[in-house]
Backbone and ligand atoms as CSV (ligand in chain L), in Angstrom:
chain,resi,resn,atom,element,x,y,z
A,1,MET,N,N,-18.179,3.183,5.136
A,1,MET,CA,C,-17.392,4.249,4.520
A,1,MET,C,C,-17.389,5.487,5.416
A,2,GLY,N,N,-16.253,6.109,5.531
A,2,GLY,CA,C,-16.151,7.312,6.330
A,2,GLY,C,C,-14.936,8.092,5.888
A,3,VAL,N,N,-14.706,9.196,6.538
A,3,VAL,CA,C,-13.553,10.013,6.188
A,3,VAL,C,C,-12.651,10.139,7.412
A,4,VAL,N,N,-11.366,9.888,7.227
A,4,VAL,CA,C,-10.423,10.095,8.320
A,4,VAL,C,C,-9.273,10.955,7.815
A,5,ILE,N,N,-8.586,11.565,8.743
A,5,ILE,CA,C,-7.427,12.376,8.402
A,5,ILE,C,C,-6.181,11.574,8.768
A,6,ILE,N,N,-5.291,11.382,7.814
A,6,ILE,CA,C,-4.048,10.679,8.131
A,6,ILE,C,C,-2.853,11.564,7.788
A,7,ASP,N,N,-1.768,11.328,8.482
A,7,ASP,CA,C,-0.516,11.979,8.097
A,7,ASP,C,C,0.606,10.952,8.199
A,8,GLY,N,N,1.840,11.400,8.104
A,8,GLY,CA,C,2.971,10.494,8.092
A,8,GLY,C,C,3.022,9.567,9.293
A,9,SER,N,N,2.635,10.082,10.433
A,9,SER,CA,C,2.733,9.262,11.645
A,9,SER,C,C,1.701,8.136,11.637
A,10,THR,N,N,0.548,8.373,10.986
A,10,THR,CA,C,-0.450,7.315,10.847
A,10,THR,C,C,0.123,6.147,10.055
A,11,VAL,N,N,0.751,6.500,8.935
A,11,VAL,CA,C,1.314,5.479,8.058
A,11,VAL,C,C,2.463,4.758,8.754
A,12,LYS,N,N,3.293,5.518,9.451
A,12,LYS,CA,C,4.421,4.916,10.174
A,12,LYS,C,C,3.928,3.951,11.240
A,13,ALA,N,N,2.898,4.364,11.966
A,13,ALA,CA,C,2.364,3.508,13.031
A,13,ALA,C,C,1.868,2.185,12.453
A,14,PHE,N,N,1.278,2.271,11.265
A,14,PHE,CA,C,0.767,1.075,10.597
A,14,PHE,C,C,1.905,0.119,10.242
A,15,VAL,N,N,2.985,0.664,9.696
A,15,VAL,CA,C,4.116,-0.162,9.286
A,15,VAL,C,C,4.862,-0.711,10.507
A,16,LYS,N,N,4.970,0.101,11.551
A,16,LYS,CA,C,5.732,-0.306,12.735
A,16,LYS,C,C,4.995,-1.360,13.556
A,17,ASP,N,N,3.681,-1.469,13.363
A,17,ASP,CA,C,2.917,-2.514,14.027
A,17,ASP,C,C,3.187,-3.830,13.291
A,18,GLU,N,N,4.361,-4.426,13.588
A,18,GLU,CA,C,4.885,-5.563,12.835
A,18,GLU,C,C,3.838,-6.643,12.556
A,19,GLU,N,N,3.132,-7.043,13.595
A,19,GLU,CA,C,2.187,-8.141,13.469
A,19,GLU,C,C,1.090,-7.815,12.456
A,20,GLN,N,N,0.514,-6.634,12.648
A,20,GLN,CA,C,-0.585,-6.206,11.778
A,20,GLN,C,C,-0.102,-6.010,10.345
A,21,PHE,N,N,1.077,-5.408,10.215
A,21,PHE,CA,C,1.605,-5.139,8.888
A,21,PHE,C,C,1.912,-6.449,8.157
A,22,LYS,N,N,2.513,-7.392,8.891
A,22,LYS,CA,C,2.856,-8.688,8.314
A,22,LYS,C,C,1.588,-9.384,7.819
A,23,LYS,N,N,0.564,-9.311,8.641
A,23,LYS,CA,C,-0.699,-9.950,8.300
A,23,LYS,C,C,-1.308,-9.297,7.051
A,24,SER,N,N,-1.280,-7.979,7.024
A,24,SER,CA,C,-1.818,-7.259,5.867
A,24,SER,C,C,-1.060,-7.616,4.596
A,25,VAL,N,N,0.279,-7.659,4.736
A,25,VAL,CA,C,1.111,-7.968,3.575
A,25,VAL,C,C,0.846,-9.393,3.095
A,26,GLU,N,N,0.733,-10.317,4.044
A,26,GLU,CA,C,0.500,-11.715,3.665
A,26,GLU,C,C,-0.855,-11.890,2.982
A,27,GLU,N,N,-1.851,-11.210,3.507
A,27,GLU,CA,C,-3.186,-11.285,2.894
A,27,GLU,C,C,-3.154,-10.723,1.488
A,28,ARG,N,N,-2.462,-9.588,1.354
A,28,ARG,CA,C,-2.379,-8.949,0.049
A,28,ARG,C,C,-1.627,-9.836,-0.925
A,29,PHE,N,N,-0.521,-10.399,-0.453
A,29,PHE,CA,C,0.307,-11.250,-1.310
A,29,PHE,C,C,-0.518,-12.429,-1.829
A,30,ALA,N,N,-1.257,-13.056,-0.928
A,30,ALA,CA,C,-2.066,-14.219,-1.309
A,30,ALA,C,C,-3.119,-13.827,-2.344
A,31,ALA,N,N,-3.691,-12.635,-2.158
A,31,ALA,CA,C,-4.721,-12.175,-3.091
A,31,ALA,C,C,-4.122,-11.858,-4.458
A,32,LEU,N,N,-2.867,-11.391,-4.454
A,32,LEU,CA,C,-2.218,-10.991,-5.700
A,32,LEU,C,C,-1.648,-12.176,-6.462
A,33,ASP,N,N,-1.338,-13.239,-5.731
A,33,ASP,CA,C,-0.757,-14.430,-6.347
A,33,ASP,C,C,-1.873,-15.220,-7.029
A,34,ILE,N,N,-2.251,-14.701,-8.193
A,34,ILE,CA,C,-3.446,-15.203,-8.866
A,34,ILE,C,C,-3.333,-16.683,-9.225
A,35,ASN,N,N,-2.158,-17.122,-9.664
A,35,ASN,CA,C,-2.024,-18.531,-10.038
A,35,ASN,C,C,-1.508,-19.398,-8.881
A,36,ASN,N,N,-1.453,-18.818,-7.688
A,36,ASN,CA,C,-1.097,-19.571,-6.473
A,36,ASN,C,C,0.205,-20.352,-6.549
A,37,ASP,N,N,1.229,-19.769,-7.201
A,37,ASP,CA,C,2.499,-20.490,-7.236
A,37,ASP,C,C,3.475,-19.975,-6.175
A,38,GLY,N,N,2.986,-19.119,-5.298
A,38,GLY,CA,C,3.816,-18.677,-4.176
A,38,GLY,C,C,4.721,-17.502,-4.478
A,39,VAL,N,N,4.734,-17.044,-5.723
A,39,VAL,CA,C,5.517,-15.855,-6.080
A,39,VAL,C,C,4.684,-14.948,-6.978
A,40,LEU,N,N,5.103,-13.688,-7.037
A,40,LEU,CA,C,4.404,-12.742,-7.903
A,40,LEU,C,C,5.179,-12.561,-9.201
A,41,SER,N,N,4.485,-12.743,-10.298
A,41,SER,CA,C,5.097,-12.510,-11.605
A,41,SER,C,C,5.008,-11.022,-11.929
A,42,ARG,N,N,5.647,-10.664,-13.045
A,42,ARG,CA,C,5.640,-9.267,-13.468
A,42,ARG,C,C,4.204,-8.734,-13.622
A,43,SER,N,N,3.347,-9.516,-14.244
A,43,SER,CA,C,1.986,-9.029,-14.475
A,43,SER,C,C,1.165,-9.019,-13.187
A,44,GLU,N,N,1.438,-9.970,-12.301
A,44,GLU,CA,C,0.724,-9.982,-11.022
A,44,GLU,C,C,1.090,-8.752,-10.197
A,45,LEU,N,N,2.366,-8.399,-10.208
A,45,LEU,CA,C,2.804,-7.228,-9.444
A,45,LEU,C,C,2.244,-5.941,-10.062
A,46,ARG,N,N,2.187,-5.915,-11.368
A,46,ARG,CA,C,1.636,-4.730,-12.032
A,46,ARG,C,C,0.172,-4.529,-11.633
A,47,LYS,N,N,-0.574,-5.627,-11.619
A,47,LYS,CA,C,-1.973,-5.544,-11.191
A,47,LYS,C,C,-2.062,-4.998,-9.777
A,48,ALA,N,N,-1.106,-5.427,-8.951
A,48,ALA,CA,C,-1.085,-4.971,-7.563
A,48,ALA,C,C,-0.986,-3.462,-7.495
A,49,PHE,N,N,-0.053,-2.918,-8.287
A,49,PHE,CA,C,0.141,-1.474,-8.213
A,49,PHE,C,C,-0.987,-0.699,-8.876
A,50,GLU,N,N,-1.581,-1.326,-9.888
A,50,GLU,CA,C,-2.731,-0.672,-10.493
A,50,GLU,C,C,-3.874,-0.585,-9.483
A,51,SER,N,N,-4.039,-1.646,-8.696
A,51,SER,CA,C,-5.146,-1.650,-7.734
A,51,SER,C,C,-4.869,-0.713,-6.561
A,52,MET,N,N,-3.584,-0.534,-6.238
A,52,MET,CA,C,-3.249,0.361,-5.120
A,52,MET,C,C,-3.361,1.832,-5.509
A,53,ARG,N,N,-3.316,2.063,-6.801
A,53,ARG,CA,C,-3.445,3.430,-7.318
A,53,ARG,C,C,-2.422,4.385,-6.699
A,54,LEU,N,N,-1.250,3.854,-6.403
A,54,LEU,CA,C,-0.212,4.711,-5.822
A,54,LEU,C,C,0.393,5.620,-6.885
A,55,LEU,N,N,0.456,5.109,-8.123
A,55,LEU,CA,C,1.144,5.863,-9.159
A,55,LEU,C,C,0.213,6.796,-9.907
A,56,GLU,N,N,-1.030,6.319,-10.114
A,56,GLU,CA,C,-1.957,7.117,-10.908
A,56,GLU,C,C,-2.481,8.310,-10.122
A,57,ALA,N,N,-2.579,8.130,-8.815
A,57,ALA,CA,C,-3.131,9.210,-8.011
A,57,ALA,C,C,-2.061,9.749,-7.070
A,58,HIS,N,N,-1.944,11.015,-7.041
A,58,HIS,CA,C,-0.969,11.634,-6.166
A,58,HIS,C,C,-1.712,12.494,-5.163
A,59,PHE,N,N,-1.725,12.042,-3.940
A,59,PHE,CA,C,-2.481,12.732,-2.894
A,59,PHE,C,C,-3.925,12.995,-3.318
A,60,GLY,N,N,-4.513,11.959,-3.917
A,60,GLY,CA,C,-5.931,12.043,-4.238
A,60,GLY,C,C,-6.232,12.750,-5.547
A,61,VAL,N,N,-5.196,13.301,-6.183
A,61,VAL,CA,C,-5.425,13.984,-7.453
A,61,VAL,C,C,-4.959,13.072,-8.581
A,62,ASP,N,N,-5.851,12.747,-9.496
A,62,ASP,CA,C,-5.488,11.876,-10.603
A,62,ASP,C,C,-4.560,12.595,-11.574
A,63,VAL,N,N,-3.459,11.943,-11.889
A,63,VAL,CA,C,-2.577,12.491,-12.913
A,63,VAL,C,C,-2.553,11.500,-14.062
A,64,VAL,N,N,-2.529,12.005,-15.268
A,64,VAL,CA,C,-2.544,11.135,-16.433
A,64,VAL,C,C,-1.109,10.825,-16.857
A,65,THR,N,N,-0.773,9.533,-16.865
A,65,THR,CA,C,0.556,9.118,-17.263
A,65,THR,C,C,0.431,8.291,-18.547
A,66,PRO,N,N,1.237,8.602,-19.583
A,66,PRO,CA,C,1.165,7.829,-20.833
A,66,PRO,C,C,1.444,6.352,-20.577
A,67,PRO,N,N,0.739,5.443,-21.279
A,67,PRO,CA,C,0.860,3.995,-21.034
A,67,PRO,C,C,2.289,3.483,-21.138
A,68,GLU,N,N,3.047,3.971,-22.119
A,68,GLU,CA,C,4.413,3.445,-22.281
A,68,GLU,C,C,5.297,3.864,-21.108
A,69,GLN,N,N,4.985,5.032,-20.574
A,69,GLN,CA,C,5.745,5.507,-19.416
A,69,GLN,C,C,5.372,4.672,-18.189
A,70,LEU,N,N,4.094,4.317,-18.104
A,70,LEU,CA,C,3.630,3.480,-17.001
A,70,LEU,C,C,4.308,2.112,-17.038
A,71,THR,N,N,4.390,1.532,-18.236
A,71,THR,CA,C,5.020,0.219,-18.377
A,71,THR,C,C,6.475,0.274,-17.923
A,72,LYS,N,N,7.173,1.325,-18.306
A,72,LYS,CA,C,8.553,1.520,-17.874
A,72,LYS,C,C,8.631,1.600,-16.356
A,73,LEU,N,N,7.693,2.362,-15.817
A,73,LEU,CA,C,7.641,2.571,-14.377
A,73,LEU,C,C,7.401,1.241,-13.652
A,74,TYR,N,N,6.431,0.474,-14.161
A,74,TYR,CA,C,6.121,-0.809,-13.531
A,74,TYR,C,C,7.294,-1.770,-13.649
A,75,ASP,N,N,7.995,-1.710,-14.789
A,75,ASP,CA,C,9.168,-2.563,-14.961
A,75,ASP,C,C,10.242,-2.228,-13.930
A,76,SER,N,N,10.445,-0.939,-13.714
A,76,SER,CA,C,11.489,-0.553,-12.760
A,76,SER,C,C,11.064,-0.917,-11.336
A,77,ILE,N,N,9.760,-0.841,-11.071
A,77,ILE,CA,C,9.271,-1.262,-9.757
A,77,ILE,C,C,9.508,-2.756,-9.568
A,78,PHE,N,N,9.199,-3.518,-10.619
A,78,PHE,CA,C,9.372,-4.966,-10.522
A,78,PHE,C,C,10.834,-5.314,-10.235
A,79,ASP,N,N,11.742,-4.648,-10.962
A,79,ASP,CA,C,13.164,-4.913,-10.753
A,79,ASP,C,C,13.589,-4.578,-9.334
A,80,LYS,N,N,12.983,-3.555,-8.781
A,80,LYS,CA,C,13.301,-3.155,-7.415
A,80,LYS,C,C,12.812,-4.208,-6.412
A,81,PHE,N,N,11.622,-4.721,-6.664
A,81,PHE,CA,C,11.073,-5.766,-5.793
A,81,PHE,C,C,11.865,-7.063,-5.905
A,82,ASP,N,N,12.236,-7.388,-7.143
A,82,ASP,CA,C,12.908,-8.655,-7.401
A,82,ASP,C,C,14.400,-8.536,-7.078
A,83,CYS,N,N,14.687,-8.509,-5.779
A,83,CYS,CA,C,16.066,-8.244,-5.318
A,83,CYS,C,C,17.086,-9.202,-5.898
A,84,ASP,N,N,16.741,-10.494,-5.951
A,84,ASP,CA,C,17.719,-11.480,-6.408
A,84,ASP,C,C,17.612,-11.755,-7.914
A,85,SER,N,N,16.860,-10.906,-8.616
A,85,SER,CA,C,16.703,-11.028,-10.073
A,85,SER,C,C,16.299,-12.428,-10.515
A,86,SER,N,N,15.391,-13.044,-9.763
A,86,SER,CA,C,14.961,-14.393,-10.102
A,86,SER,C,C,13.816,-14.368,-11.114
A,87,GLY,N,N,13.330,-13.186,-11.411
A,87,GLY,CA,C,12.216,-13.090,-12.353
A,87,GLY,C,C,10.863,-13.173,-11.698
A,88,SER,N,N,10.863,-13.316,-10.368
A,88,SER,CA,C,9.598,-13.318,-9.635
A,88,SER,C,C,9.834,-12.730,-8.245
A,89,VAL,N,N,8.766,-12.319,-7.626
A,89,VAL,CA,C,8.870,-11.682,-6.314
A,89,VAL,C,C,8.266,-12.599,-5.256
A,90,ASP,N,N,9.060,-12.983,-4.263
A,90,ASP,CA,C,8.513,-13.840,-3.209
A,90,ASP,C,C,8.006,-12.985,-2.047
A,91,LEU,N,N,7.434,-13.649,-1.068
A,91,LEU,CA,C,6.786,-12.929,0.034
A,91,LEU,C,C,7.761,-12.020,0.789
A,92,ASP,N,N,8.982,-12.516,1.023
A,92,ASP,CA,C,9.968,-11.705,1.746
A,92,ASP,C,C,10.319,-10.432,0.986
A,93,GLU,N,N,10.544,-10.602,-0.319
A,93,GLU,CA,C,10.877,-9.443,-1.148
A,93,GLU,C,C,9.722,-8.446,-1.159
A,94,PHE,N,N,8.513,-8.984,-1.263
A,94,PHE,CA,C,7.327,-8.141,-1.303
A,94,PHE,C,C,7.179,-7.350,-0.008
A,95,ARG,N,N,7.358,-8.037,1.120
A,95,ARG,CA,C,7.188,-7.368,2.408
A,95,ARG,C,C,8.244,-6.282,2.616
A,96,THR,N,N,9.492,-6.621,2.281
A,96,THR,CA,C,10.585,-5.658,2.442
A,96,THR,C,C,10.321,-4.383,1.656
A,97,GLN,N,N,9.916,-4.541,0.404
A,97,GLN,CA,C,9.708,-3.368,-0.446
A,97,GLN,C,C,8.463,-2.585,-0.051
A,98,MET,N,N,7.404,-3.304,0.346
A,98,MET,CA,C,6.190,-2.592,0.753
A,98,MET,C,C,6.480,-1.714,1.958
A,99,LYS,N,N,7.307,-2.255,2.843
A,99,LYS,CA,C,7.673,-1.489,4.028
A,99,LYS,C,C,8.394,-0.208,3.627
A,100,GLU,N,N,9.361,-0.353,2.707
A,100,GLU,CA,C,10.104,0.829,2.246
A,100,GLU,C,C,9.194,1.840,1.579
A,101,ILE,N,N,8.282,1.326,0.771
A,101,ILE,CA,C,7.372,2.228,0.046
A,101,ILE,C,C,6.472,2.977,1.027
A,102,MET,N,N,5.938,2.243,2.011
A,102,MET,CA,C,5.048,2.888,2.965
A,102,MET,C,C,5.788,3.931,3.793
A,103,LEU,N,N,7.044,3.616,4.150
A,103,LEU,CA,C,7.828,4.580,4.928
A,103,LEU,C,C,8.165,5.809,4.083
A,104,ALA,N,N,8.384,5.578,2.780
A,104,ALA,CA,C,8.651,6.707,1.882
A,104,ALA,C,C,7.410,7.592,1.772
A,105,ILE,N,N,6.249,6.941,1.719
A,105,ILE,CA,C,4.995,7.706,1.676
A,105,ILE,C,C,4.838,8.499,2.974
A,106,ALA,N,N,5.164,7.842,4.085
A,106,ALA,CA,C,5.068,8.510,5.384
A,106,ALA,C,C,5.962,9.742,5.418
A,107,ASP,N,N,7.186,9.599,4.892
A,107,ASP,CA,C,8.098,10.751,4.844
A,107,ASP,C,C,7.530,11.849,3.962
A,108,GLY,N,N,6.915,11.434,2.853
A,108,GLY,CA,C,6.335,12.397,1.930
A,108,GLY,C,C,5.196,13.177,2.563
A,109,LEU,N,N,4.398,12.452,3.356
A,109,LEU,CA,C,3.280,13.112,4.024
A,109,LEU,C,C,3.770,14.006,5.148
A,110,GLY,N,N,4.794,13.520,5.846
A,110,GLY,CA,C,5.302,14.255,6.991
A,110,GLY,C,C,4.196,14.564,7.977
A,111,SER,N,N,4.160,15.774,8.430
A,111,SER,CA,C,3.121,16.148,9.389
A,111,SER,C,C,1.988,16.881,8.685
A,112,CYS,N,N,2.000,16.781,7.357
A,112,CYS,CA,C,0.937,17.418,6.579
A,112,CYS,C,C,-0.191,16.417,6.366
A,113,PRO,N,N,-1.290,16.612,7.057
A,113,PRO,CA,C,-2.352,15.617,7.004
A,113,PRO,C,C,-3.145,15.640,5.699
A,114,ILE,N,N,-3.557,14.460,5.238
A,114,ILE,CA,C,-4.457,14.399,4.095
A,114,ILE,C,C,-5.761,13.751,4.524
A,115,GLN,N,N,-6.807,14.118,3.825
A,115,GLN,CA,C,-8.100,13.545,4.123
A,115,GLN,C,C,-8.269,12.292,3.271
A,116,MET,N,N,-8.770,11.268,3.898
A,116,MET,CA,C,-8.832,9.982,3.230
A,116,MET,C,C,-10.266,9.481,3.335
A,117,VAL,N,N,-10.847,9.150,2.189
A,117,VAL,CA,C,-12.192,8.584,2.212
A,117,VAL,C,C,-12.067,7.065,2.265
A,118,LEU,N,N,-12.683,6.469,3.252
A,118,LEU,CA,C,-12.623,5.016,3.379
A,118,LEU,C,C,-13.733,4.401,2.532
A,119,GLU,N,N,-13.308,3.797,1.405
A,119,GLU,CA,C,-14.288,3.112,0.580
A,119,GLU,C,C,-14.156,1.628,0.837
A,120,ASP,N,N,-15.290,0.962,0.847
A,120,ASP,CA,C,-15.288,-0.451,1.210
A,120,ASP,C,C,-14.447,-1.308,0.270
A,121,ASP,N,N,-14.382,-0.915,-1.001
A,121,ASP,CA,C,-13.676,-1.770,-1.956
A,121,ASP,C,C,-12.250,-1.301,-2.221
A,122,ASP,N,N,-11.777,-0.358,-1.461
A,122,ASP,CA,C,-10.419,0.143,-1.643
A,122,ASP,C,C,-9.433,-0.751,-0.892
A,123,PRO,N,N,-8.569,-1.487,-1.632
A,123,PRO,CA,C,-7.696,-2.445,-0.971
A,123,PRO,C,C,-6.359,-1.853,-0.513
A,124,SER,N,N,-6.186,-0.547,-0.593
A,124,SER,CA,C,-4.850,-0.012,-0.385
A,124,SER,C,C,-4.388,-0.065,1.073
A,125,PHE,N,N,-3.081,-0.128,1.224
A,125,PHE,CA,C,-2.498,-0.127,2.564
A,125,PHE,C,C,-2.771,1.195,3.260
A,126,LEU,N,N,-2.839,2.249,2.464
A,126,LEU,CA,C,-3.132,3.550,3.064
A,126,LEU,C,C,-4.489,3.515,3.745
A,127,LYS,N,N,-5.420,2.817,3.101
A,127,LYS,CA,C,-6.743,2.711,3.700
A,127,LYS,C,C,-6.654,1.940,5.024
A,128,GLN,N,N,-5.840,0.883,5.018
A,128,GLN,CA,C,-5.691,0.098,6.239
A,128,GLN,C,C,-5.057,0.927,7.344
A,129,ALA,N,N,-4.095,1.751,6.947
A,129,ALA,CA,C,-3.470,2.641,7.926
A,129,ALA,C,C,-4.501,3.614,8.478
A,130,ALA,N,N,-5.338,4.110,7.569
A,130,ALA,CA,C,-6.368,5.059,7.975
A,130,ALA,C,C,-7.378,4.399,8.908
A,131,GLU,N,N,-7.705,3.150,8.614
A,131,GLU,CA,C,-8.660,2.434,9.458
A,131,GLU,C,C,-8.107,2.202,10.860
A,132,LEU,N,N,-6.788,1.943,10.888
A,132,LEU,CA,C,-6.134,1.760,12.179
A,132,LEU,C,C,-6.280,3.034,13.011
A,133,GLU,N,N,-6.042,4.161,12.354
A,133,GLU,CA,C,-6.184,5.454,13.002
A,133,GLU,C,C,-7.631,5.668,13.449
A,134,ASP,N,N,-8.539,5.300,12.580
A,134,ASP,CA,C,-9.964,5.442,12.851
A,134,ASP,C,C,-10.363,4.639,14.091
A,135,SER,N,N,-9.869,3.392,14.177
A,135,SER,CA,C,-10.228,2.549,15.311
A,135,SER,C,C,-9.651,3.095,16.606
A,136,LYS,N,N,-8.477,3.732,16.494
A,136,LYS,CA,C,-7.882,4.355,17.677
A,136,LYS,C,C,-8.751,5.505,18.170
A,137,LEU,N,N,-9.234,6.298,17.224
A,137,LEU,CA,C,-10.095,7.420,17.580
A,137,LEU,C,C,-11.321,6.934,18.329
A,138,HIS,N,N,-11.882,5.829,17.825
A,138,HIS,CA,C,-13.078,5.313,18.467
A,138,HIS,C,C,-12.783,4.751,19.849
A,139,LYS,N,N,-11.539,4.250,19.994
A,139,LYS,CA,C,-11.150,3.710,21.294
A,139,LYS,C,C,-11.061,4.837,22.321
A,140,ASP,N,N,-10.506,5.976,21.852
A,140,ASP,CA,C,-10.372,7.118,22.734
A,140,ASP,C,C,-11.730,7.685,23.140
A,141,ASN,N,N,-12.668,7.513,22.247
A,141,ASN,CA,C,-13.976,8.112,22.465
A,141,ASN,C,C,-15.072,7.056,22.207
A,142,PRO,N,N,-15.273,6.161,23.172
A,142,PRO,CA,C,-16.134,4.997,22.955
A,142,PRO,C,C,-17.570,5.361,22.577
A,143,SER,N,N,-18.022,6.516,22.989
A,143,SER,CA,C,-19.411,6.879,22.739
A,143,SER,C,C,-19.681,7.118,21.257
A,144,SER,N,N,-18.613,7.339,20.456
A,144,SER,CA,C,-18.823,7.655,19.067
A,144,SER,C,C,-18.901,6.393,18.198
A,145,SER,N,N,-18.660,5.228,18.763
A,145,SER,CA,C,-18.666,4.044,17.930
A,145,SER,C,C,-19.949,3.254,18.071
L,1,CA,CA,CA,2.133,-16.099,-9.020
């Protein structure tokens, strides 16, 4: 566990690293596909977003959202992911939307850096982006690793 500073460019670099991003997305998808049928159902995707804490926490500050509003929100997210309205989200749909979401977060952050605590059990993509940044820092300064 450690603390790193990330901003929009950190997140962008993570998404633009196609190979790494694809791998991260595939790993996440496999972990989220609880019944292993190769697609994400509505409840599987909801669990995904609950674990990412993208909606509940805004720049590290917890905001309280009423449950019925959350359900509406998750439903609209699911519809956005499910491009072909098949009732489930496949890997391609998941990757496409995650990319858009991460880029939107990057735009939101812009050049305004946020401090990020790296917790071992935090599965979020933001954490992975932060770790990428962290490893770069250590590469630049080998004596610190
Ligand atoms: Ca599934």
